[in-house]
Structure formats: C-alpha cells, structure tokens
BAKEVEX-850596 format. One record per residue: residue in three letters; chain; x, y negated, z negated of N, C-alpha, C in turn. Coordinates in Angstrom, 2 decimals. Each point is the difference from the previous one (the first is absolute). Example, Ala and Ser with C-alpha at 12.3 -4.5 7.8 and 13.67 -1.06 7.14 Angstrom:
+------+-----+---------+---------+---------+---------+----------+---------+---------+---------+---------+
| type | mol |  n.east | n.north |    n.up | ca.east | ca.north |   ca.up |  c.east | c.north |    c.up |
+------+-----+---------+---------+---------+---------+----------+---------+---------+---------+---------+
|  ALA |   A |   13.19 |    5.69 |   -7.80 |   -0.89 |    -1.19 |    0.00 |    0.90 |   -1.20 |    0.00 |
|  SER |   A |   -0.35 |   -1.05 |    0.72 |    0.82 |    -1.19 |   -0.06 |   -0.77 |   -1.09 |   -0.73 |
+------+-----+---------+---------+---------+---------+----------+---------+---------+---------+---------+
//
This chain:
+------+-----+---------+---------+---------+---------+----------+---------+---------+---------+---------+
| type | mol |  n.east | n.north |    n.up | ca.east | ca.north |   ca.up |  c.east | c.north |    c.up |
+------+-----+---------+---------+---------+---------+----------+---------+---------+---------+---------+
|  MET |   A |   -3.76 |   16.14 |   -9.61 |    0.22 |     0.67 |   -1.40 |    1.24 |    0.18 |    0.17 |
|  PRO |   A |    1.01 |   -0.10 |   -1.20 |    1.15 |    -0.37 |    0.05 |    0.84 |    1.28 |    0.51 |
|  ILE |   A |    1.18 |   -0.27 |   -0.10 |    0.68 |     0.89 |    0.78 |    1.51 |    0.42 |   -0.38 |
|  VAL |   A |    0.28 |    1.13 |   -0.63 |    1.41 |     0.33 |   -0.66 |    0.86 |    0.67 |    1.08 |
|  VAL |   A |    1.60 |   -0.09 |   -0.27 |    0.51 |     0.75 |    0.11 |    0.76 |    1.45 |   -0.40 |
|  VAL |   A |   -0.13 |    1.21 |    0.42 |    0.30 |     1.15 |   -0.86 |    1.16 |   -0.19 |   -0.38 |
|  GLU |   A |    0.31 |    0.37 |   -1.18 |    1.44 |    -0.18 |   -0.84 |    0.89 |    1.29 |   -0.07 |
|  GLN |   A |   -0.33 |    0.83 |   -1.12 |    0.38 |     1.67 |    0.48 |   -0.74 |    0.78 |   -0.14 |
|  GLU |   A |   -1.27 |   -0.75 |   -0.22 |   -1.24 |     1.01 |   -0.41 |    0.06 |    1.16 |    1.73 |
|  LYS |   A |   -0.39 |    1.08 |   -0.50 |    0.07 |     0.88 |    0.83 |   -1.63 |    0.70 |    0.58 |
|  THR |   A |   -1.18 |    0.01 |   -0.87 |   -0.76 |    -0.20 |    0.54 |   -1.05 |   -0.84 |   -0.54 |
|  VAL |   A |   -1.91 |   -0.14 |    0.36 |   -0.27 |    -1.04 |   -0.42 |   -0.73 |    0.25 |   -1.59 |
|  ALA |   A |    0.37 |    0.85 |   -0.54 |   -0.14 |     0.06 |   -1.49 |    0.56 |   -1.08 |   -0.80 |
|  ALA |   A |    1.56 |    0.52 |    0.37 |    0.79 |    -0.97 |   -0.28 |    0.28 |   -1.38 |    0.33 |
|  LEU |   A |   -0.38 |   -0.07 |    0.90 |   -0.17 |    -1.77 |    0.51 |   -0.93 |   -0.54 |   -0.85 |
|  ALA |   A |   -1.67 |    0.76 |   -0.14 |   -0.96 |    -0.79 |   -0.55 |    0.46 |   -0.01 |   -1.78 |
|  ALA |   A |    0.85 |    1.14 |   -0.59 |    0.58 |    -0.18 |   -0.85 |    0.73 |   -1.48 |   -0.59 |
|  ARG |   A |    0.75 |   -0.37 |    1.26 |    0.52 |    -1.04 |   -0.33 |   -0.62 |   -1.33 |   -0.01 |
|  LEU |   A |   -1.08 |    0.39 |    0.38 |   -0.65 |    -1.75 |    0.90 |   -1.34 |    0.15 |   -1.44 |
|  VAL |   A |   -0.40 |    0.81 |   -0.79 |   -0.83 |    -0.11 |   -0.84 |    0.91 |   -0.65 |   -1.29 |
|  ALA |   A |   -0.87 |   -0.47 |   -0.40 |    0.06 |    -0.43 |   -1.71 |    0.54 |    0.77 |   -0.93 |
|  ALA |   A |    1.10 |   -0.16 |   -0.91 |    0.56 |     1.06 |   -1.13 |   -1.46 |    0.19 |   -0.84 |
|  GLY |   A |   -0.27 |    1.55 |   -0.19 |   -0.94 |     0.37 |   -1.15 |   -1.16 |    0.33 |    0.81 |
|  VAL |   A |   -0.36 |    0.03 |    1.37 |   -1.24 |     0.10 |    0.54 |    0.24 |    1.74 |   -0.12 |
|  SER |   A |   -1.76 |    0.56 |   -0.18 |    0.21 |     0.74 |    0.36 |    0.32 |    0.87 |    0.76 |
|  GLU |   A |    0.27 |    1.46 |    0.28 |    0.43 |     0.99 |    0.91 |   -1.19 |   -0.48 |    1.09 |
|  ALA |   A |   -1.28 |    0.43 |   -0.09 |   -0.80 |    -0.26 |    1.06 |    0.32 |   -1.84 |    0.67 |
|  ALA |   A |   -0.24 |   -0.74 |   -0.72 |   -0.05 |    -0.98 |    0.40 |    1.23 |    0.02 |    1.03 |
|  THR |   A |    1.51 |    0.53 |    0.19 |    0.93 |     0.36 |    0.77 |   -0.32 |    0.34 |    0.98 |
|  GLU |   A |   -1.36 |    1.11 |   -0.31 |   -0.23 |     1.05 |    1.22 |   -0.88 |   -0.96 |    0.82 |
|  ARG |   A |   -1.08 |   -1.05 |   -0.39 |   -0.52 |    -0.43 |    0.75 |    0.84 |   -1.52 |    0.65 |
|  ALA |   A |    1.03 |    0.18 |   -0.28 |    0.85 |    -1.28 |    0.65 |    0.33 |    0.56 |    0.90 |
|  ALA |   A |    0.98 |    1.36 |    0.08 |    0.08 |     0.86 |    0.85 |   -0.66 |    0.55 |    1.36 |
|  GLN |   A |   -1.25 |    0.03 |   -0.65 |   -1.32 |     0.44 |    1.20 |    0.31 |   -1.61 |    0.84 |
|  ALA |   A |   -0.36 |   -0.79 |   -1.15 |   -0.61 |    -1.69 |    1.29 |    1.56 |    0.16 |    0.63 |
|  ILE |   A |    0.91 |   -0.03 |   -0.23 |    1.46 |    -0.44 |    0.84 |   -0.23 |    0.80 |    1.24 |
|  ARG |   A |   -0.22 |    1.53 |   -0.36 |   -0.46 |     0.58 |    1.24 |   -0.95 |   -0.17 |    0.80 |
|  GLU |   A |   -1.28 |   -0.38 |   -0.10 |   -1.02 |    -0.49 |    0.53 |    0.13 |   -1.34 |    0.65 |
|  ALA |   A |    1.17 |   -0.49 |   -0.28 |    0.47 |    -1.27 |    0.47 |    1.19 |    0.07 |    1.48 |
|  ASN |   A |    0.60 |    1.48 |   -0.60 |    1.10 |     0.00 |    1.19 |   -0.62 |    1.46 |    0.66 |
|  PRO |   A |   -0.79 |   -0.09 |    0.59 |   -0.31 |     1.26 |    0.83 |    1.02 |    0.71 |    0.82 |
|  GLY |   A |    0.78 |   -1.31 |    0.75 |    1.08 |     0.88 |    0.62 |    1.26 |    0.54 |   -0.32 |
|  LEU |   A |    0.62 |   -0.26 |   -1.22 |    1.20 |     0.01 |   -0.84 |   -0.21 |    1.70 |   -0.39 |
|  ASP |   A |    1.39 |    0.71 |   -0.17 |   -0.27 |     1.31 |   -0.93 |    0.64 |   -0.63 |   -1.12 |
|  LEU |   A |   -0.97 |   -0.32 |   -0.79 |    0.15 |    -0.33 |   -1.45 |    0.83 |    0.91 |   -1.17 |
|  ASP |   A |    0.04 |    1.23 |    0.49 |    0.15 |     1.29 |   -0.44 |    1.60 |    0.12 |    0.40 |
|  HIS |   A |    0.63 |   -0.65 |    0.66 |    1.52 |     0.03 |    0.46 |    0.13 |   -1.50 |   -0.05 |
|  LEU |   A |    0.39 |   -0.86 |   -0.72 |    0.48 |    -1.37 |   -0.27 |    1.49 |   -0.24 |    0.47 |
|  ARG |   A |    0.53 |   -1.12 |    0.40 |    0.99 |     0.19 |   -0.12 |   -0.17 |   -1.53 |    0.01 |
|  PRO |   A |    1.80 |   -0.30 |   -0.65 |   -0.13 |    -1.68 |   -0.29 |    0.48 |   -0.90 |    1.25 |
|  GLY |   A |   -0.83 |   -0.80 |   -0.29 |   -0.04 |    -0.93 |    0.48 |   -2.06 |   -0.16 |    1.36 |
|  MET |   A |    0.00 |    1.28 |   -0.36 |   -1.62 |     0.01 |    0.83 |   -0.63 |   -1.36 |   -0.68 |
|  VAL |   A |   -0.94 |   -0.43 |    0.69 |   -1.08 |    -0.80 |   -0.33 |   -1.57 |    0.35 |   -0.65 |
|  VAL |   A |   -0.19 |   -0.38 |   -0.76 |   -1.32 |     0.07 |   -0.16 |   -0.77 |   -0.75 |   -0.26 |
|  VAL |   A |   -1.57 |    0.24 |    0.28 |   -1.08 |    -1.14 |   -0.38 |   -0.52 |    0.99 |   -1.31 |
|  VAL |   A |   -0.12 |   -0.75 |   -1.35 |   -0.61 |    -0.05 |   -1.05 |   -1.32 |   -0.97 |   -0.24 |
|  PRO |   A |   -1.09 |    0.98 |   -0.11 |   -0.90 |    -0.79 |   -0.26 |    0.03 |   -0.45 |   -1.90 |
|  PRO |   A |   -0.68 |   -1.55 |    0.11 |   -0.02 |    -0.29 |   -1.39 |   -0.82 |    1.18 |   -0.99 |
|  SER |   A |    0.42 |   -0.56 |   -1.33 |   -0.13 |     0.94 |   -1.16 |   -0.02 |   -0.38 |   -1.12 |
|  ALA |   A |   -1.22 |    0.21 |   -0.39 |    0.08 |    -0.49 |   -1.87 |    1.20 |    0.66 |   -0.33 |
|  GLU |   A |    0.24 |    1.27 |    0.15 |    0.94 |     0.46 |   -1.01 |    1.98 |   -0.56 |    0.70 |
|  ALA |   A |   -0.39 |   -0.51 |    0.94 |    1.43 |    -0.47 |    0.78 |    0.60 |   -0.90 |   -0.90 |
|  ARG |   A |    1.70 |    0.04 |    0.17 |    1.11 |    -0.86 |   -0.44 |   -0.14 |   -1.19 |   -0.13 |
|  ASP |   A |    0.03 |   -1.37 |   -0.48 |   -0.19 |    -1.12 |    0.55 |    1.54 |   -0.53 |    0.63 |
|  ASP |   A |    1.03 |    0.88 |   -0.43 |    1.49 |    -0.30 |    0.66 |    0.71 |    0.49 |    1.20 |
|  VAL |   A |   -1.28 |    0.66 |    0.53 |    0.36 |     0.63 |    1.41 |   -0.42 |   -0.94 |    1.16 |
|  PRO |   A |    1.45 |   -0.43 |    0.67 |   -0.34 |    -1.01 |    1.11 |   -0.15 |    0.70 |    1.24 |
|  ASP |   A |   -0.88 |   -0.91 |    0.69 |   -0.46 |     0.61 |    1.21 |    0.89 |   -0.54 |    1.35 |
|  VAL |   A |    0.97 |    0.48 |    0.30 |    0.84 |     0.15 |    1.17 |   -0.44 |   -1.17 |    0.97 |
|  VAL |   A |   -1.29 |    0.39 |    0.33 |   -0.60 |    -1.06 |    1.56 |   -0.66 |   -1.11 |   -0.72 |
|  GLY |   A |   -0.67 |   -0.08 |   -1.20 |   -0.66 |    -1.29 |   -0.50 |    0.73 |   -1.12 |    0.07 |
|  GLY |   A |    1.79 |    0.15 |   -0.45 |    0.76 |    -0.62 |   -0.81 |    0.58 |   -0.98 |    1.62 |
|  ALA |   A |    0.11 |    1.09 |    0.80 |    0.72 |    -0.33 |    1.46 |   -1.33 |   -0.98 |    1.06 |
|  LEU |   A |   -1.09 |    0.67 |   -0.55 |   -0.83 |    -0.72 |    0.86 |   -0.57 |   -1.64 |   -0.64 |
|  ASP |   A |   -0.22 |   -0.31 |   -1.28 |    0.22 |    -1.30 |   -0.69 |    1.03 |   -0.65 |    0.87 |
|  ALA |   A |    1.06 |    0.12 |    0.04 |    1.13 |    -0.83 |    0.34 |   -0.30 |    0.00 |    1.42 |
|  TYR |   A |   -0.46 |    1.09 |    0.60 |   -0.33 |    -0.35 |    1.84 |   -1.02 |   -0.98 |   -0.09 |
|  PHE |   A |   -1.00 |   -0.19 |   -0.52 |   -0.87 |    -0.71 |   -0.27 |    0.00 |   -1.27 |   -0.23 |
|  GLU |   A |    0.59 |   -0.33 |   -0.94 |    0.72 |    -1.25 |   -0.20 |    0.78 |   -0.76 |    1.11 |
|  GLN |   A |    0.81 |    1.12 |    0.64 |    0.81 |    -0.68 |    1.00 |   -0.89 |   -0.30 |    1.24 |
|  ILE |   A |   -1.10 |    0.19 |   -0.01 |   -1.02 |    -0.14 |    0.86 |   -0.59 |   -0.53 |    0.04 |
|  HIS |   A |   -0.12 |   -1.00 |   -1.96 |   -0.93 |    -0.78 |   -0.23 |    0.53 |   -1.45 |    0.77 |
|  ARG |   A |    1.78 |    0.33 |   -0.50 |    0.98 |    -1.29 |    0.24 |   -0.09 |   -0.20 |    1.27 |
|  GLU |   A |    0.11 |    0.72 |    0.94 |   -0.12 |    -0.06 |    1.61 |   -1.20 |   -0.56 |    0.31 |
|  LEU |   A |   -1.23 |    0.34 |   -0.31 |   -0.95 |    -0.88 |    0.13 |   -0.34 |   -1.33 |   -0.42 |
|  VAL |   A |    0.63 |   -0.10 |   -1.20 |    0.17 |    -1.40 |   -0.33 |    0.81 |   -0.71 |    0.91 |
|  THR |   A |    1.23 |    0.18 |   -0.02 |    0.64 |    -0.53 |    1.13 |   -0.56 |   -0.29 |    1.62 |
|  PHE |   A |   -0.40 |    0.72 |    0.36 |   -0.52 |     0.20 |    1.22 |   -1.12 |   -1.08 |    0.11 |
|  ILE |   A |   -1.00 |   -0.27 |   -1.20 |   -1.02 |    -0.71 |   -0.23 |    1.09 |   -1.41 |   -0.25 |
|  GLN |   A |    1.03 |   -0.07 |   -0.06 |    0.60 |    -1.42 |   -0.60 |    0.83 |    0.05 |    1.67 |
|  ALA |   A |    0.13 |    0.51 |    0.34 |    1.00 |     0.06 |    1.25 |   -1.05 |   -0.64 |    1.14 |
|  ALA |   A |   -1.43 |   -0.16 |    0.21 |   -1.43 |     0.08 |    0.90 |   -0.09 |   -1.37 |   -0.44 |
|  GLN |   A |    0.00 |   -0.54 |   -1.42 |   -0.64 |    -0.84 |   -0.40 |    1.34 |   -1.06 |    0.35 |
|  SER |   A |    1.23 |    0.05 |    0.07 |    0.94 |    -0.44 |    0.46 |    0.16 |   -0.57 |    1.24 |
|  ALA |   A |   -0.10 |    1.24 |    0.90 |   -0.12 |    -0.21 |    1.38 |   -1.43 |   -0.84 |    0.31 |
|  LEU |   A |   -1.20 |   -0.24 |   -0.72 |   -1.07 |    -0.47 |    0.55 |    0.61 |   -1.86 |   -0.66 |
|  GLU |   A |    0.67 |    0.05 |   -0.78 |    0.28 |    -1.47 |   -0.69 |    1.38 |   -0.39 |    1.35 |
|  ALA |   A |    0.72 |    0.80 |    0.69 |    0.61 |    -0.50 |    0.62 |   -0.15 |   -0.64 |    1.53 |
|  ASP |   A |   -1.23 |    1.44 |    0.39 |   -0.62 |    -0.46 |    1.13 |   -1.17 |   -1.58 |    0.44 |
|  ARG |   A |   -0.17 |    0.22 |   -1.92 |   -1.00 |    -1.39 |    0.32 |    0.97 |   -1.56 |   -0.43 |
|  THR |   A |    1.53 |    0.64 |   -0.52 |    0.76 |    -1.67 |    0.22 |    0.69 |    0.14 |    1.59 |
|  GLU |   A |    0.09 |    0.76 |    0.65 |    0.56 |    -0.22 |    1.44 |   -1.36 |   -0.20 |    0.92 |
|  ARG |   A |   -1.83 |    0.49 |   -0.32 |   -0.75 |    -0.68 |    0.65 |    0.28 |   -1.53 |   -0.11 |
|  ALA |   A |   -0.01 |   -0.77 |   -1.37 |   -0.47 |    -1.15 |   -0.39 |    1.64 |   -0.85 |    0.59 |
|  ALA |   A |    1.21 |    0.76 |    0.13 |    1.16 |    -0.83 |    0.67 |   -0.90 |   -0.33 |    1.72 |
|  THR |   A |   -0.06 |    1.34 |    0.37 |   -0.74 |     0.15 |    1.51 |   -1.36 |   -1.32 |   -0.05 |
|  ALA |   A |   -0.81 |   -0.23 |   -0.55 |   -0.75 |    -0.76 |   -0.04 |    0.43 |   -1.14 |   -0.07 |
|  GLU |   A |    1.01 |   -0.19 |   -0.73 |    0.83 |    -1.86 |   -0.24 |    0.18 |   -0.34 |    1.20 |
|  VAL |   A |    0.74 |    0.95 |    1.10 |    0.55 |    -0.47 |    1.44 |   -0.63 |    0.14 |    0.83 |
|  LEU |   A |   -1.31 |    0.63 |   -0.05 |   -1.51 |    -0.74 |    0.70 |   -0.14 |   -1.25 |   -0.38 |
|  ASP |   A |   -0.08 |   -0.30 |   -1.34 |   -0.52 |    -1.34 |    0.11 |    0.67 |   -1.12 |   -0.13 |
|  ALA |   A |    0.97 |    0.45 |    0.31 |    1.17 |    -1.22 |   -0.19 |   -0.10 |   -0.97 |    1.20 |
|  GLU |   A |    0.32 |   -1.45 |   -0.67 |   -0.50 |    -0.96 |    0.54 |    0.19 |   -0.03 |    1.26 |
|  ALA |   A |    1.04 |    0.76 |    0.92 |    0.67 |     0.09 |    1.05 |   -0.57 |    0.66 |    1.19 |
|  VAL |   A |   -0.64 |    0.97 |   -0.22 |   -0.57 |     0.84 |    0.16 |   -1.34 |   -0.33 |    0.65 |
|  GLN |   A |   -0.77 |   -0.63 |   -1.59 |   -1.48 |    -0.56 |    0.15 |    0.05 |   -1.41 |    1.11 |
|  ALA |   A |    1.34 |   -0.76 |   -0.11 |    0.08 |    -0.99 |    1.22 |   -0.52 |    0.26 |    1.30 |
|  ALA |   A |    0.66 |    1.61 |   -0.03 |    0.30 |     0.29 |    1.21 |   -1.46 |    0.78 |    0.91 |
|  ALA |   A |   -0.70 |    0.78 |   -1.22 |   -1.21 |     0.57 |    0.80 |   -0.72 |   -0.69 |    0.82 |
|  PRO |   A |   -0.44 |   -0.77 |   -0.38 |   -1.03 |    -0.72 |    0.70 |    0.00 |    0.07 |    1.54 |
|  TYR |   A |    1.34 |   -0.34 |    0.32 |    0.86 |    -0.56 |    1.25 |   -0.01 |    1.57 |    0.73 |
|  ASP |   A |   -0.25 |    1.36 |   -0.09 |    0.89 |     0.86 |    0.17 |   -1.22 |    1.05 |   -0.28 |
|  PRO |   A |   -0.76 |    0.44 |    1.23 |   -1.52 |     1.21 |   -0.57 |    0.69 |    1.23 |   -0.90 |
|  VAL |   A |    1.19 |    0.57 |    0.97 |    0.53 |     1.22 |   -0.10 |    0.32 |    0.10 |   -1.95 |
|  LEU |   A |    1.01 |   -0.85 |    0.04 |    0.48 |    -0.52 |   -1.52 |   -1.24 |   -0.25 |   -1.07 |
|  ARG |   A |   -0.87 |   -0.65 |    0.32 |   -1.24 |     0.27 |   -0.70 |   -0.97 |    1.18 |   -0.34 |
|  ASN |   A |    0.13 |    0.80 |    0.77 |   -0.19 |     1.79 |    0.41 |    0.37 |    0.15 |   -0.75 |
|  ASN |   A |    1.25 |    0.36 |    0.20 |    0.57 |     0.86 |   -0.88 |    0.20 |   -0.55 |   -1.20 |
|  LEU |   A |    0.34 |   -1.07 |   -0.72 |   -0.47 |    -0.33 |   -1.54 |   -1.25 |    0.22 |   -0.39 |
|  GLU |   A |   -1.30 |    0.34 |    0.44 |   -0.59 |     0.24 |   -0.39 |   -0.20 |    1.29 |    0.17 |
|  GLN |   A |    0.52 |    1.27 |    0.40 |    0.03 |     1.12 |    0.56 |    1.02 |    0.36 |   -1.60 |
|  ALA |   A |    0.92 |   -1.05 |    0.51 |    1.37 |     0.71 |   -1.52 |   -0.62 |    0.15 |   -1.51 |
|  ARG |   A |   -1.05 |   -1.62 |   -0.02 |   -0.64 |    -0.16 |   -1.38 |   -1.42 |    1.30 |   -0.30 |
|  ARG |   A |   -0.55 |    0.23 |    1.08 |   -0.98 |     1.21 |   -0.07 |    1.02 |    1.26 |   -0.11 |
|  THR |   A |    1.22 |    0.50 |   -0.03 |    0.58 |     0.91 |   -0.21 |    0.42 |   -0.06 |   -1.00 |
|  LEU |   A |    0.72 |   -1.33 |   -0.86 |    0.38 |     0.14 |   -0.78 |   -0.74 |    0.46 |   -1.31 |
|  ALA |   A |   -1.71 |   -0.52 |    0.30 |   -0.51 |    -0.15 |   -0.99 |   -1.00 |    1.86 |    0.39 |
|  ASP |   A |   -0.03 |   -0.11 |    0.83 |   -0.49 |     2.14 |    0.20 |    1.61 |    0.76 |   -0.96 |
|  ASP |   A |    0.79 |   -0.23 |    0.58 |    0.81 |     0.96 |   -0.91 |    0.78 |   -0.37 |   -0.94 |
|  GLY |   A |   -0.31 |   -1.04 |   -0.72 |   -0.39 |    -0.51 |   -2.02 |   -1.30 |    1.02 |   -0.33 |
|  ARG |   A |   -1.08 |    0.25 |    1.02 |   -1.19 |     0.51 |   -0.77 |    0.83 |    1.46 |    0.24 |
|  ILE |   A |    0.41 |    0.45 |    0.57 |    0.05 |     1.10 |    0.37 |    1.08 |    0.54 |   -1.25 |
|  ALA |   A |    1.16 |   -0.52 |    0.25 |    1.26 |    -0.23 |   -1.00 |   -1.37 |    0.51 |   -1.59 |
|  VAL |   A |   -0.46 |   -0.86 |   -0.24 |   -0.82 |     0.38 |   -1.36 |   -0.17 |    0.97 |   -0.22 |
|  GLU |   A |   -1.03 |    0.53 |    1.48 |   -1.02 |     1.47 |   -0.14 |    0.78 |    0.53 |   -0.16 |
|  ILE |   A |    0.79 |    0.41 |    0.55 |    0.99 |     0.87 |   -0.05 |    0.81 |    0.10 |   -1.29 |
|  THR |   A |    0.61 |   -0.75 |   -0.78 |    0.46 |    -0.13 |   -1.39 |   -1.19 |    0.55 |   -0.85 |
|  GLU |   A |   -1.11 |   -0.62 |    0.23 |   -1.05 |     0.38 |   -1.08 |   -0.36 |    1.56 |    0.20 |
|  SER |   A |    0.21 |   -0.23 |    1.23 |   -0.49 |     2.00 |    0.12 |    0.96 |    0.89 |   -0.40 |
|  LEU |   A |    1.22 |   -0.07 |    0.07 |    1.64 |     0.27 |   -0.65 |   -0.34 |    0.07 |   -1.45 |
|  ILE |   A |   -0.21 |   -0.58 |   -0.30 |   -0.65 |    -0.25 |   -1.79 |   -0.84 |    0.98 |   -0.25 |
|  THR |   A |   -0.73 |    0.20 |    0.64 |   -1.52 |    -0.20 |   -0.69 |    0.33 |    2.11 |    0.44 |
|  GLY |   A |    0.46 |   -0.06 |    0.72 |    0.51 |     2.04 |    0.28 |    1.18 |    0.38 |   -1.04 |
|  THR |   A |    0.96 |   -1.17 |   -0.48 |    1.10 |     0.22 |   -0.72 |   -1.47 |    0.33 |   -1.60 |
|  GLU |   A |   -0.91 |   -0.51 |   -0.19 |   -0.48 |    -0.58 |   -1.09 |   -0.56 |    1.49 |   -0.17 |
|  GLN |   A |   -0.53 |    1.13 |    1.54 |   -0.65 |     0.90 |   -0.39 |    0.94 |    1.18 |   -0.12 |
|  TRP |   A |    1.47 |    0.16 |    0.15 |    0.90 |     0.60 |   -0.06 |    0.40 |   -0.13 |   -1.28 |
|  PHE |   A |    0.10 |   -1.05 |   -1.14 |    0.17 |     0.13 |   -0.96 |   -0.90 |    0.63 |   -1.04 |
|  THR |   A |   -1.05 |    0.16 |    0.84 |   -1.22 |     0.46 |   -0.89 |    0.22 |    1.49 |    0.67 |
|  ASP |   A |    0.24 |    0.33 |    1.41 |    0.47 |     1.43 |   -0.18 |    1.25 |    0.86 |   -0.66 |
|  LEU |   A |    0.97 |   -1.27 |    0.15 |    0.94 |     0.44 |   -1.19 |   -0.60 |    0.34 |   -1.43 |
|  ASP |   A |   -0.35 |   -0.62 |   -0.21 |   -0.34 |     0.36 |   -1.54 |   -1.48 |    0.93 |   -0.23 |
|  ASP |   A |   -0.44 |    0.18 |    1.04 |   -0.88 |     1.22 |    0.01 |    0.94 |    1.44 |   -0.09 |
|  LEU |   A |    1.11 |   -0.05 |    0.72 |    1.11 |     0.53 |    0.36 |    0.57 |    0.67 |   -1.34 |
|  SER |   A |    0.64 |   -1.12 |   -0.42 |    0.81 |     0.02 |   -1.04 |   -1.32 |    0.70 |   -0.89 |
|  THR |   A |   -0.66 |   -0.51 |   -0.14 |   -1.01 |     0.95 |   -1.41 |   -0.23 |    1.70 |    0.43 |
|  MET |   A |    0.18 |    0.36 |    0.90 |   -0.74 |     1.56 |    0.36 |    0.86 |    0.88 |   -1.68 |
|  GLY |   A |   -0.48 |    0.97 |    0.43 |    0.76 |     1.05 |   -0.49 |    0.01 |   -0.23 |   -1.68 |
+------+-----+---------+---------+---------+---------+----------+---------+---------+---------+---------+
//
C-alpha cells in the first residue's frame, strides 16, 4: 500500500480529498477516508499534523500523481542491494580464479624436475608431495563447492529481493 506524508490537511476527510481524483463524488471521497481509517488504526486521523505518515489503500478513485514516499526509497534500496549482490558474486568468482591460479603455481613447484628427481630417494619428501597433491585437489574441489553454494544462495536472495520489491 502506498504511504503518503500529511501536508496541511487537518482531518482524514481533507487528506482523502487531496488523494482522490478531481471530480469524484463525495461518496467516493468518504469511502477513501474510511479506507484510510481502516488502514491506520493506531493514528488519530481527526487531528492530523504536517509530516505524519499515513498508509493509503489503493483505490479506483485515487489520483495517479500522488507519490508513494516509501516506495521510491525502497526501489532505490532494492537496486542498491541488487548491485551489491552482483558485486558479491563477481568477488566470489574472482577469488575462486585466484585460488585456482595459486593452486596451479603450487602444483608446478611440486612437479618441478628437481623435486621429482629427489622424491625417489627421500620417502618423507615423497609422502609430503603425495599429501600436498591430495590437499590441493581437495582444496580445489571445496573452493568450487563453496563458490557454487554462494552463487546459489545469492540467486535465492535475488528471488527474495524481487518478491519483496513487488509487495504492496
């Protein structure tokens, strides 16, 4: 439901009159006032003050040019969250790529000719090399799983964000 800010109106009837289209019947204005009362049970709508925030239910008689003060702010907020989620995904993908590059460089060191030449003569080195290769493979697999999980979660956040942005 749109939310408006009271300007100079002193009563709900005056507010309803500002919010309905020109030329509507007095009965339509009264229906709008009653709908505003029902949507704002905690407000004293017979003693409005400038700056009060009032929920306004949608109405066929409503003017098209009355801004929803919260809707506009929320739209900007949702757009900012969307941009931040995109940046988050890009950062996760960049981190995965950097991790892959680092693991590849480590694998090159493990596979270096001098290391391979020494391994048959040193059982501790041979064991450490095997463990290091297993760890690199495991770390690579885990990094991919975590990144995929982050992206899947972020995709759900996009869905939830879209749902929130269309409420009201």
